[in-house]
C-alpha positions in Angstrom: 87.2 74.5 55.5 85.1 71.5 56.0 81.3 71.8 56.3 80.6 73.4 59.7 78.1 71.6 62.0 75.9 73.8 64.2 73.1 72.8 66.5 71.2 76.0 65.8 72.0 79.7 65.3 72.5 80.3 69.0 75.2 77.8 69.6 78.6 76.8 68.1 79.9 73.2 68.1 83.3 72.3 69.6 84.4 71.0 66.2 83.8 74.4 64.6 85.8 76.1 67.3 88.7 73.7 66.7 88.5 74.3 63.0 88.4 78.1 63.3 91.2 78.0 65.8 93.3 75.6 63.8 93.7 73.3 66.8 92.7 69.6 67.5 89.1 68.8 68.5 90.5 66.7 71.4 92.2 69.8 72.8 89.1 71.8 72.7 87.1 68.9 74.3 89.7 68.7 77.0 89.4 72.4 77.7 85.5 72.4 77.7 85.4 69.4 80.1 87.8 71.1 82.4 85.8 74.3 82.5 82.6 72.4 83.0 84.0 70.5 86.0 85.0 73.8 87.5 81.6 75.1 86.9 82.7 78.0 84.7 80.8 77.0 81.5 78.0 74.6 80.7 77.7 72.7 77.5 75.4 70.2 75.9 77.5 67.1 75.1 76.3 65.0 72.3 77.7 62.9 69.4 78.2 63.0 65.9 78.8 60.3 63.3 82.2 60.6 61.5 81.6 60.8 57.8 84.5 58.5 56.9 84.4 55.6 59.4 80.9 55.9 60.6 81.8 55.9 64.2 80.4 58.2 67.0 82.5 60.9 68.5 81.7 63.3 71.3 81.2 67.1 70.7 79.8 70.1 72.6 77.5 72.9 71.6 78.3 76.1 73.4 76.5 79.5 73.5 78.3 82.8 72.7 79.4 83.4 76.3 80.8 80.0 76.9 82.5 79.7 73.5 84.3 83.1 74.3 85.4 81.6 77.7 86.8 78.4 76.1 88.8 80.4 73.5 90.0 83.1 76.1 93.4 81.5 76.2 93.9 81.6 72.5 95.5 84.5 70.6 93.7 87.7 69.8 93.5 86.6 66.0 91.9 83.3 66.9 89.4 84.9 69.1 88.6 87.4 66.4 87.7 84.5 64.0 85.3 83.1 66.6 83.6 86.6 67.1 83.5 87.1 63.2 81.8 83.7 62.9 79.1 84.6 65.6 78.4 87.8 63.9 78.0 85.9 60.6 75.5 83.5 62.3 73.5 86.3 63.9 73.4 88.2 60.7 72.0 85.2 58.8 69.4 84.6 61.5 68.3 88.3 61.5 67.9 88.3 57.6 66.2 85.0 57.4 63.3 86.2 55.3 60.9 84.1 53.3 62.1 83.4 49.7 58.8 82.4 48.0 55.2 83.7 48.3 54.1 80.4 49.9 56.8 80.8 52.6 55.6 84.3 53.1 52.0 83.1 53.6 53.1 80.4 55.9 55.0 82.9 58.1 52.0 85.3 58.1 49.8 82.3 59.2 52.2 81.4 61.9 52.3 84.9 63.1 48.6 85.3 63.0 48.2 82.2 65.1 50.7 83.4 67.7 48.8 86.7 67.8 45.4 84.9 68.2 46.8 82.8 71.0 48.2 85.8 72.8 44.8 87.5 72.5 42.9 84.4 73.8 45.4 84.3 76.8 44.9 87.9 77.5 41.1 87.4 77.6 41.5 84.4 79.9 43.8 86.4 82.1 41.6 89.5 82.2 39.4 88.4 85.2 42.5 87.4 87.3 44.1 90.7 86.6 41.0 92.7 87.5 40.6 90.6 90.7 44.3 91.3 91.6 43.8 95.0 91.0 40.6 95.0 93.2 42.5 93.3 96.0 45.2 95.9 95.8 42.7 98.6 95.8 41.0 97.2 98.9 44.2 97.0 100.9 43.9 99.3 103.9 40.3 100.4 102.9 37.9 101.4 105.7 34.3 102.5 106.1 33.5 106.2 106.1 32.3 106.0 109.7 35.5 104.3 111.0 37.5 106.9 109.2 35.6 109.7 110.8 36.5 108.5 114.3 40.2 108.5 113.2 40.2 112.1 112.2 38.0 113.3 115.0 34.8 114.1 113.1 31.4 112.6 113.7 30.1 110.0 111.2 27.1 112.1 110.1 29.2 115.3 109.9 31.7 113.6 107.7 29.1 112.3 105.3 27.5 115.7 105.3 30.9 117.4 104.4 31.6 114.8 101.7 28.1 115.5 100.1 28.5 119.3 100.3 31.8 119.1 98.6 30.3 116.9 96.0 32.6 114.1 96.7 29.6 111.8 97.6 26.2 111.8 95.9 22.9 112.0 97.9 22.9 108.2 98.2 26.4 108.4 99.8 28.0 106.8 96.8 31.2 108.4 95.5 31.2 110.2 92.2 32.9 108.2 89.5 35.9 110.5 89.2 36.9 110.0 92.8 36.6 106.2 92.2 38.8 106.6 89.1 41.3 108.6 91.2 41.6 105.7 93.6 40.1 107.4 96.6 37.2 105.1 97.1 35.9 101.6 96.2 32.2 100.6 96.3 31.5 97.1 97.7 28.4 95.2 96.9 26.7 93.7 99.8 24.0 91.1 100.3 20.8 92.7 99.0 18.2 93.6 101.6 14.6 92.4 101.4 11.8 94.9 102.2 8.6 94.1 104.0 6.9 93.1 100.6 9.6 90.6 100.0 11.3 92.6 97.2 15.2 92.5 97.1 17.1 95.6 96.8 20.9 95.9 95.9 23.1 97.2 98.7 26.4 98.9 98.4 29.0 100.2 100.9 31.4 103.0 100.2 34.9 102.3 101.4 37.8 104.8 101.6 41.1 103.4 100.2 44.5 104.1 101.7 45.2 106.8 99.1 41.7 108.3 99.8 42.4 108.2 103.6 45.6 110.3 103.0 43.7 112.8 100.8 40.7 113.2 103.0 42.8 113.5 106.3 44.6 116.5 104.8 41.3 117.9 103.9 39.2 117.3 107.0 41.3 116.4 110.0 40.4 118.5 113.1 43.3 120.3 114.4 44.4 119.0 117.9 
């Protein structure tokens, strides 16, 4: 068998298919072009230089699926040759390990660079992810007073119940475990300024959609 020409380990050339199947390259090219025209396969047509006359001739590079389709009309024995060759290529790719210490160092360096790049990207994406999660948590959220009207309890009565059941603290902020459970979110508001001109942080407790379902079951007044 002549030297086989492959674009990379994930493709097989039309010349190799012709050689493995003991048929002419022109015949394989004709089949490929016909299947491409019908939209059944897709192939990357390129050219190679003939080693004897130095002239350029066309060839295709096909992936596993398309090479199987092209050879579907061949005998079982010929298709088996193609399958065996694919397995050989995949095996070589899977066992392509560094052969020297310097190659091993280079591979380790490349992997370290990839890991570093992924970690950097993760850090850059973290604020975006947190913002997206905050938006999702806010979907359907409402103030405690508005929710009290929905379930038929007075605003002050609901706040009192929430404090009594140790869901809200004395400052009407939810305890952390209920925030972690996804029942509440706390929204920072514009700080208020007292008569002395000192700014104080301001927060509003909001009940999420999940929290509303939970609290409705717990406090709804029977109609």
